[in-house]
N, C-alpha and C positions, 0 to 999 in steps of 0.2 A: 599529445596529451600533456597537459601539464597538472602537477598538484599544487594546490594552494594551501599555505599553514594557515591555520585557524586555531584558536582557543580549542583546547580538547574536546570540550563539551561539544564542540558543533561539528565535530566528524571529521571524516576524509573528504577532502573536497577535490573532485577531478573535472578537469574541464577539457573539453574535445573540439576539435577544427570544426568539426560537422556533426550532425546528429546520426548521420550513418556511422561514423567511429564511435560515436556513444553506444548505439545499439549494439556494435561488435563487443566492446566491453563489457556491456551489461549481461550479454548473452554466456559470456565467460564466467563472469563473477557469479550468476544464479546458477549455472552447470557446476562448477567447482563447489558452492554451498550444497548442492543437491547431491552430488557424490560423497562429500564427507559426512552429511549429516544422516543421509540413507543409509549409510554403512554403520554409523554409531547407535541410530534408534530405531530404525527399520520403518520410519515414515518420514517424508518431508512436508511439513506444512507452510504453504504460500498463501500470503493474502494480495489480492489485486485492488486497484483502484480502476476506476473508469477514465474516461477522455484519453487523450494521446499515450498514457502509460503503455497499452497494451500493444499498439504500435511498435513501439520500441522495443518489444521481446520477439519481433520477428526473427532475429536472427538465430533464436534455441529452434527454429523449426528448419534450419539447414545444416549441413554437416559442419562438424562432426558432431554436433549436440543432438540433432535428432535421432540418432542411433546411439550414442554413447550414454545419455541420460537414462537412469532407470526411472521411466514415466510411471510405473505401478505404484511406486513409494510416494508419489505425489497425493496431496490432499489439498483442494483450492478453494479458498474463503474469499469474500468480498470484505473490504474496509467499510464500504458503504453501498448501499444500493438506493435505486428509485423505486417508490412503491407503485409499480406499474407493471403490467404483464410481461411474461419472459419474451414474448415477441414484437413488444413495443418499441420501436426506435430510441428512446430514452433507456432503456434498461442496461444496464452495466453487465449484466449477465450474456445479454443478447450480443454485445459488441465484443466480449471476450471469447464468446462460443465461436462468432464469425471469424475473428482474427487469428485466434490461437486455439483454443480448447478443441475444436472440431479437426485439427490438424495434428496432434499429439494423441497417443494411445493411452491418456490417462483413463482409469477406470469410471464409469459413469457415476457409481456409487461413491467416489471420493469426490464429488465436486457438490458443494454446499452452496446451492441457490436459496434465496429468501422464498417463504410461502406467499406467492403474489396473490393468494386468495383472500388473505387478511388486512385490515387496516395497518397503517402504519405502526400503532401501538402494539396490535396483536404480532403483525411480523418481527418486530423486536424484541419481544418477548420470547418468541417462537424459536428464533436465532440464538437467543441466549441460552435455551434450554438446549438446544442442539451443542453449542460449543459446550456447554457443562457437561453434557454425557461424553463427549470426546475427549475432555480432560480426565474424566473417571476411568474411561477406557484405556487411558495413557497414549491416544492417537495425538493427542495435541499436548505439549507440555505444560507444567505449571511453573510460574515464577516464584522461588523459595523467597523472595522477597517480599512480593506486593499480592501474592494469591492469584493473581490475575493470569488467563492463560498467557503462555507464552509462544507466540509463533516463531518457527524457524526463520523466516524471510518474508517481510512486507515490503511490495512494491509500490510506492506511492508518486503519483504526480503531485503538483501544486498548481492551483488557480493564481491569476496576476494579482489577485488582492490577498494571497498569502494563505489561502485556505487548504488544508487538509481534509480528506475524508469529506464528511458533510459538515466539519467545524468550521463555521465562517466567523469572521472576527466580529466580536463585541456580541456573539450569541452566547445565551446564557449555557448552550449544550456544550460548551468549550469548558465550563466549570464543573461538569458532572464527573463524579468521582467515586460512586457506589456500582452503577451498573454496568454492564459489560458491553450491552447495545443498547442503543437509545435511539428514540424515534424523534424525527422532526416534522412538525407539519407547516412550519412557516419558513421554509429556504427561501434566501434573498435571492437564489437563482433558481429557476425552474429545472423541474417539477418541484412543488414545494413540499410533498411528503415522501419523506426518505428514512432509511434507518443508518445508523452511522455505529462503528467501533468508538468508544469513548477514548480520551486521552490515556488514562491509564493501561487501558488494553494496548494502544499503540505503544505506549513509553515500555511495556513488559517485554516486547519483542527480543528475541537474539540477534537479530539482522534487519536493519531498514534501510533501504536505498530510496531515497528521494531523486527521482529522474524529471529534469527540467529543462526544456528547450523553448529558445524563442525569445527574441527581445522583449516582447511584451511582459515577460515575468521577470526582467532585469532588477527592477525596483524592489520587488519582493525580497529577490535572492539576496540584494545588498543589503536590506534591513535583516534579514536573518543571519547572515554570516559577519556583519560588521558589528563594530561595539556602538554604532549611533545608538542613542535612545531616543524613541519616538513615543508619543503620547499612548498609542494603543497596540498593544502586543499583538502580532499576527500570531495566528494559531500555529504556524509552521515553525516559530521561535520556541514553541514549547515542546518541540519533539527533542527528546533526551532518552534515547532507550538504554534500558539495562546493559544490552549487548554492543554492536558496534552500527554507527550510522556512517553512511556514505552517500555522499551527493554526486550525481553524474550530471555535468552541466555541458550545454553547448557553449559556444564562444557567445551567441548572442544573448542567452541567460546570463551569463557571466559578465557581460559588457560593461557593467557598473562596479565592479570588485576593485 
């Protein structure tokens, strides 16, 4: 593992020889935060994305973490979701359930999926209402700076085009700064109907891990972490959390740095 020095605003950058090494380090990082924050505040709020991110969490299912993590304190959310039934192959919930959630003893009531019976607009409003209730009951922390919810750990992947959550390059949703959760009906990547946390919610997080593997994403990683000026700002370049940003890259993803 090598650490790359970048401007402070771009976070800590760790590069691993293999995706397997990355997954081992990511598990320790998440478990350490879980243990520290669970003791401090009695709950640990974790936000997942879809895609390859969930597979990168597989080492949490092994010793020592499967037994040492206090899973009862975990509250799990999604940074974005496709507006499809929960048993649909495109569902981020289904992916997380099959690969991760079904294998750890997180209480069912602590897993917050969208209401898949609603339209994209309705599901976004409903999810925001749910978050507001959990901030009120102090399950989710609140940023003293922005007033937005302050999640303990946000685990996100990134697309080859530099998109994060369902915030795509050049899409007006990237500019949304009032809502906590927004809907999108014209996603450039199928399926078209989704909900997504907005950038201010993402950036109010206490800890963000950007987990990126594969040479197909090397160009976007290079743009995000170097000082090159490109005409179009990628959504991943706008990730600047109140707390700590950590990049977990494999050699392929870091190959242009």
